[in-house]
Structures are given as C-alpha cells and as structure tokens.
Backbone bond lengths (Angstrom), bond angles and torsions (degrees), N, CA, C in turn:
res aa  C-N    CA-C-N  psi(-1)  N-CA   C-N-CA  omega(-1)  CA-C   N-CA-C  phi
1 M - - - 1.446 - - 1.521 108.30 -
2 E 1.291 115.98 138.84 1.457 121.41 178.91 1.520 109.84 -91.38
3 G 1.339 116.08 144.75 1.458 120.57 177.39 1.516 111.03 -70.91
4 Y 1.318 116.65 148.91 1.468 125.36 178.87 1.529 113.13 62.84
5 N 1.314 117.59 19.02 1.460 121.99 175.94 1.527 109.31 -130.71
6 A 1.316 115.66 135.55 1.465 118.98 174.67 1.525 108.27 -73.33
7 T 1.314 115.69 133.00 1.460 121.01 -178.15 1.519 109.40 -131.22
8 E 1.318 115.67 132.88 1.461 119.66 176.46 1.527 108.80 -90.63
9 V 1.320 115.85 130.15 1.458 122.42 179.68 1.524 107.88 -116.81
10 T 1.325 116.53 130.36 1.463 121.99 179.18 1.520 109.10 -117.02
11 I 1.326 115.27 128.86 1.465 121.76 176.56 1.520 106.74 -118.42
12 E 1.340 116.05 120.09 1.467 119.61 -178.05 1.520 110.33 -139.33
13 D 1.323 115.55 172.08 1.463 122.01 -178.82 1.519 111.12 -59.08
14 A 1.321 114.54 144.39 1.458 119.82 175.78 1.520 110.79 -77.77
15 G 1.323 116.32 -22.59 1.459 120.19 179.93 1.511 111.77 84.98
16 V 1.316 116.60 -141.23 1.460 122.16 -175.60 1.520 109.22 -96.78
17 S 1.325 116.27 132.86 1.460 121.38 174.69 1.520 108.25 -125.13
18 S 1.313 116.49 -178.27 1.466 119.56 178.78 1.522 111.85 -69.23
19 Q 1.334 117.65 -17.51 1.458 121.83 -179.66 1.521 112.99 -93.93
20 G 1.327 119.13 -13.32 1.460 121.36 -179.50 1.511 111.59 146.98
21 M 1.332 115.52 -161.18 1.457 121.34 179.29 1.525 108.49 -104.64
22 A 1.335 116.54 128.65 1.456 120.88 -179.55 1.517 109.31 -111.08
23 G 1.312 115.85 147.22 1.457 120.37 180.00 1.512 111.35 -147.34
24 V 1.323 116.84 139.54 1.460 122.14 176.15 1.518 108.05 -81.44
25 K 1.338 116.51 121.70 1.463 121.11 -179.48 1.530 111.29 -89.10
26 A 1.317 117.54 -37.44 1.465 121.47 -178.88 1.524 109.21 -148.96
27 G 1.317 116.64 144.45 1.458 121.53 177.01 1.513 114.79 96.01
28 G 1.316 118.16 4.65 1.458 121.02 -179.65 1.514 112.10 -84.29
29 G 1.328 115.54 176.70 1.455 121.42 178.11 1.518 112.22 110.46
30 S 1.340 116.28 -172.89 1.468 122.25 -179.59 1.519 109.67 -111.36
31 R 1.325 114.47 140.42 1.461 120.64 177.31 1.523 108.76 -143.99
32 C 1.302 115.38 151.19 1.461 121.40 177.33 1.532 108.12 -105.28
33 Y 1.344 116.52 127.49 1.462 121.58 -178.11 1.526 109.65 -121.96
34 F 1.335 115.06 150.49 1.461 122.40 174.78 1.522 106.85 -131.46
35 L 1.331 116.44 114.78 1.458 120.88 -178.79 1.517 110.61 -121.03
36 T 1.307 114.60 146.26 1.465 119.32 171.98 1.526 107.48 -88.67
37 P 1.342 118.36 154.49 1.467 120.90 -177.35 1.532 111.64 -56.03
38 G 1.328 115.69 141.31 1.455 121.37 176.86 1.518 114.84 86.42
39 H 1.309 118.12 -0.85 1.462 121.01 179.63 1.531 110.16 -104.96
40 L 1.308 114.42 152.09 1.461 120.78 -179.16 1.515 110.35 -113.76
41 L 1.285 115.11 155.16 1.458 121.91 174.94 1.521 107.38 -120.17
42 V 1.321 116.61 128.14 1.458 121.45 176.50 1.518 107.67 -106.48
43 H 1.323 115.82 125.97 1.462 121.29 -179.84 1.529 107.30 -130.72
44 N 1.317 116.87 113.22 1.465 121.16 -178.45 1.522 110.70 -80.20
45 I 1.321 114.77 134.36 1.459 121.95 -179.47 1.523 108.05 -129.31
46 S 1.311 116.19 136.80 1.461 121.82 175.68 1.525 107.67 -115.17
47 A 1.324 115.96 130.06 1.466 120.08 -177.95 1.525 110.18 -131.78
48 S 1.312 114.99 159.73 1.461 120.63 176.44 1.523 109.09 -130.98
49 M 1.323 114.98 159.39 1.457 120.41 179.07 1.522 107.58 -135.55
50 S 1.306 116.92 134.98 1.464 119.77 176.54 1.523 109.40 -137.21
51 R 1.304 113.74 154.26 1.460 121.09 -179.79 1.519 108.89 -119.98
52 L 1.309 116.30 145.94 1.458 121.77 178.27 1.527 108.21 -116.15
53 Y 1.314 115.02 121.05 1.461 121.64 177.99 1.523 108.42 -107.98
54 V 1.302 116.60 130.74 1.458 122.77 176.79 1.521 106.22 -126.50
55 G 1.328 116.17 129.44 1.460 117.50 -176.90 1.506 113.19 -161.94
56 R 1.313 113.67 -169.23 1.458 121.88 -179.32 1.523 107.38 -142.44
57 V 1.313 116.52 133.23 1.459 121.88 -178.46 1.526 108.96 -99.86
58 L 1.336 115.14 126.06 1.462 121.53 -179.07 1.521 109.44 -122.80
59 D 1.332 116.84 152.22 1.461 119.91 175.38 1.526 109.09 -82.05
60 K 1.340 116.06 -177.67 1.471 119.53 -175.82 1.528 113.21 -65.61
61 D 1.335 116.58 -18.13 1.466 120.71 177.82 1.528 112.78 -94.86
62 G 1.333 117.27 3.32 1.457 121.12 178.28 1.516 114.95 87.62
63 R 1.336 117.28 8.11 1.469 120.81 178.17 1.527 109.40 -91.93
64 P 1.323 117.93 146.65 1.470 120.46 -180.00 1.526 111.99 -65.64
65 L 1.333 116.25 141.32 1.463 121.96 174.21 1.521 107.57 -89.76
66 L 1.310 116.59 102.21 1.463 121.21 -175.76 1.520 112.70 -85.59
67 D 1.327 117.32 -30.79 1.458 119.99 -173.66 1.527 113.08 -106.22
68 A 1.305 118.86 11.37 1.462 122.01 -176.93 1.526 111.15 -73.57
69 Q 1.324 115.22 144.54 1.469 121.78 177.72 1.527 108.32 -112.86
70 P 1.333 118.50 119.44 1.464 120.51 176.75 1.531 110.37 -63.95
71 L 1.331 117.15 135.63 1.458 121.85 -178.24 1.522 112.97 -95.08
72 N 1.327 118.17 -38.79 1.462 119.43 -177.58 1.527 113.15 -90.97
73 H 1.322 118.28 1.78 1.469 123.81 172.44 1.525 107.32 -141.62
74 P 1.334 117.48 84.74 1.468 120.80 -170.86 1.526 115.32 -63.21
75 F 1.324 118.49 -22.89 1.465 119.89 -177.26 1.524 112.43 -93.70
76 L 1.310 116.80 0.68 1.462 121.88 178.09 1.522 108.84 -80.37
77 S 1.303 116.83 132.12 1.464 119.78 175.94 1.523 108.97 -122.93
78 L 1.308 114.49 143.32 1.457 120.31 178.96 1.513 109.08 -88.25
79 G 1.307 115.86 131.93 1.455 121.20 -179.62 1.519 111.64 -89.16
80 P 1.331 115.12 -167.02 1.465 119.54 177.93 1.531 110.56 -56.19
81 S 1.281 116.65 139.51 1.471 125.51 -179.93 1.529 113.13 60.82
82 G 1.348 117.55 27.67 1.457 121.47 173.63 1.516 115.54 76.66
83 R 1.303 118.09 13.29 1.473 121.16 -178.00 1.528 111.21 -80.07
84 F 1.345 114.99 149.98 1.459 120.43 179.27 1.521 110.21 -150.67
85 S 1.320 115.59 160.67 1.464 122.19 168.28 1.519 106.61 -135.40
86 L 1.313 115.92 138.43 1.455 122.71 -174.27 1.515 108.98 -137.10
87 Q 1.319 117.04 126.38 1.460 121.49 174.95 1.516 107.70 -108.32
88 S 1.331 116.58 129.11 1.454 121.27 -175.33 1.522 110.25 -141.01
89 E 1.338 116.10 146.72 1.461 120.55 174.94 1.524 111.04 -84.66
90 H 1.321 116.68 -7.57 1.463 121.81 -179.55 1.520 109.61 -117.03
91 K 1.321 115.51 151.30 1.461 119.61 176.37 1.527 108.43 -72.64
92 E 1.303 116.29 125.55 1.463 121.81 -177.75 1.523 109.66 -97.43
93 S 1.323 116.49 136.86 1.461 120.06 176.85 1.520 111.81 -113.75
94 S 1.335 116.70 -19.08 1.463 118.92 -179.62 1.523 110.70 -151.42
95 L 1.304 114.38 159.65 1.460 122.73 178.55 1.526 106.81 -132.50
96 W 1.338 116.57 118.01 1.464 121.38 179.60 1.516 109.06 -90.48
97 L 1.342 116.01 132.19 1.462 121.76 -176.82 1.526 110.60 -127.59
98 L 1.316 115.89 144.38 1.457 121.70 175.27 1.522 107.79 -120.06
99 S 1.316 115.00 122.33 1.458 121.09 -179.69 1.524 108.92 -115.15
100 K 1.310 117.06 146.85 1.466 121.29 178.48 1.527 110.96 -64.98
101 K 1.311 116.39 -25.69 1.459 121.03 -174.56 1.527 113.45 -92.19
102 Q 1.362 117.53 -15.05 1.459 119.80 -172.70 1.523 110.39 -138.62
103 D 1.337 115.28 171.07 1.457 121.73 172.16 1.522 108.35 -72.31
104 P 1.355 118.00 165.02 1.467 119.31 177.30 1.523 110.89 -53.23
105 A 1.300 116.04 137.52 1.462 121.48 -176.80 1.515 110.12 -121.74
106 L 1.310 114.97 148.88 1.454 122.46 176.80 1.513 108.01 -106.98
107 S 1.326 116.25 128.51 1.453 121.33 178.00 1.516 108.18 -117.41
108 D 1.327 117.21 123.26 1.459 120.58 178.50 1.515 109.93 -70.81
109 V 1.335 115.13 141.45 1.461 121.53 175.54 1.512 106.33 -105.89
110 S 1.309 117.64 113.24 1.460 120.83 179.95 1.515 109.37 -99.87
111 T 1.336 115.27 141.55 1.463 120.75 -178.68 1.503 110.22 -108.73
C-alpha cells in the first residue's frame, strides 16, 4: 500500500490447493484503507482448512467390505461396494474398521 493514497484491499478464499480446501472464516472481503507513511495496519483473519478423502475399502482378498463400521470416524458410512467419502480438518493416515466377519482392520489412507 502506498502512503497518502486510498487503497482497496481484498481478502478472499484461497480455494483448493495440493494440501486441501482452504476458506476464510472471518476477516474476509474488500475494504478501502488510507495510511500515512510509516504506519501499519493490522487486520485479523481466521481461516480453516479441510481435506476430502474419497476411497474404497477392500479386504485382504480384494473384495469390498460392505458391512464394516469405521471406528475412528463414527459418522462415516460405507456405501455400495465399500466406497466412502470423508471430510476432515486433519490429515488422515489411517482408517480403523470393524467388520462382523473379521478382526479390527487398519486401512492406510494414501494422499
């Protein structure tokens, strides 16, 4: 920003990156500022980041796990042929599943 000139500043979502989806929660939008030389402007911004995982859960023989219940994401449900989608604010490395037919299984989540 130049001193003694009104300048419009726009703060908006970054959108999708290789790390996930980012969004401005508070402090976004456009504003016009006028600063004198040597002065600073502090503008607080709150942002969030989430990741979307889409996959398919298979047993050790390559067959879909249709009746498995995710343990570390209780609201996740497996669809037809073991497919799922999971949105998380944290990077996931594994998904724990409990199946009626098998012992608890660990499924790696690859990004």
